[in-house]
C-alpha positions, 0 to 999 in steps of 0.5 A: 500501499505504502509502495502505491502512493510512493509510485503515484506520487513520483509519477506526478514528480515526473509529470510536474517536472516534465511539465514545467521543463518543456515550459521553461524551454519553451518559453525561453525560447518565445521572446518578443512575439511569441508564435505563429509571427506570420499570421501575425503578420498577415493580421497587421498587414489585412487590418493596414490594408483595411482600414487605409480602403476603409479611409480613403473610400469615406473621405476621399472622392474618388470619381474616375468619368462620373463613376464613384469608387469610395462605394468600393472601398469602403465595403472591400476595406470592411473584407480586410478587415475582416479576413484579418480575423483568422489571421488574428484569431490564427495567432493569439490560439497558437500562442495559448501555451499551458492549457490542458489537452482533451486527452488528457482530463480523457476526453475523445477529441473532435474533429475540429480540435485535431485540426487545429492541432494538426495546424499547429504543429506544422506550423511550429515545424516550419518555423523551428526550420527555419 
């Protein structure tokens, strides 16, 4: 009985030690903006382009051969800002560290969880190669 408790405590300590070393290693190598810098750059560029198109479409008088192109810039700017949200979501979700996965909790993962995990792993492996 005592040996079983000691084994459980050792396993917990080993698990915590392994978890802390992986977190400290990943934290040490992640300085600045951390993971998914490509998604961050995409989001910022789309925000800048979308905001610029919105402002130009609202405040500038753009008439070419009698046709007003301000509305087109307003709509396209709004679409670019909406598209940038995908980049922000990817960047934010790629920077979440230390969350317990459903497998650790004993739940069966959904298809969305597997897809997100696969994409995140591929993005990190590409970053590590370069």
